[in-house]
C-alpha positions, 0 to 999 in steps of 0.5 A, a space after each residue: 500499499 503506498 501513501 501520498 502526501 497532499 497539501 491543500 490549503 495549509 493543511 498536509 494530508 497523508 492519503 493511502 492508495 494502491 501501489 501504482 496509483 500515486 500519480 493519479 492520487 497527487 493529480 486529484 489532490 492538485 485539483 482540490 488545491 487549485 480551488 482552495 483558495 476560492 473555496 477559503 473565500 467563499 467560506 469566509 474564513 470559517 474553517 477547513 471543513 466549510 472550505 472543503 465543502 465549497 471545494 466539493 461544491 465547485 467540482 460537483 458543479 463542474 462535473 454536472 456541467 461536463 455531464 450535461 454539455 452537449 457532445 463535441 460534433 462528431 463525438 458519440 455519447 455513451 447512449 449512442 455507442 450502446 445503441 450502435 453496439 446493440 444494432 451491430 449484435 442484432 446484425 451479427 445475429 441475423 447474419 449468423 441465422 441467414 441460410 444464404 451465408 457462405 
């Protein structure tokens, strides 16, 4: 089990993670740190717990925005990919059952 040291605001946090996941945990911690100053101002200096709540709300807002953003032109949504996969599977079954197949 690996450990990563994250500096978020004025506090240091040691986080355990699976071996090989250190870089990923560090990147996620960096995202928290990026939003810390704005969250701390929004919390009015009322403590780290409240500031971390604001960080979480900022990240949740960004996630919701990304999930609701229309796909880029030419990009397929997960629902569209599932529909295409189902259709391809149906075609494959139909071809396998066709009496004219070689």
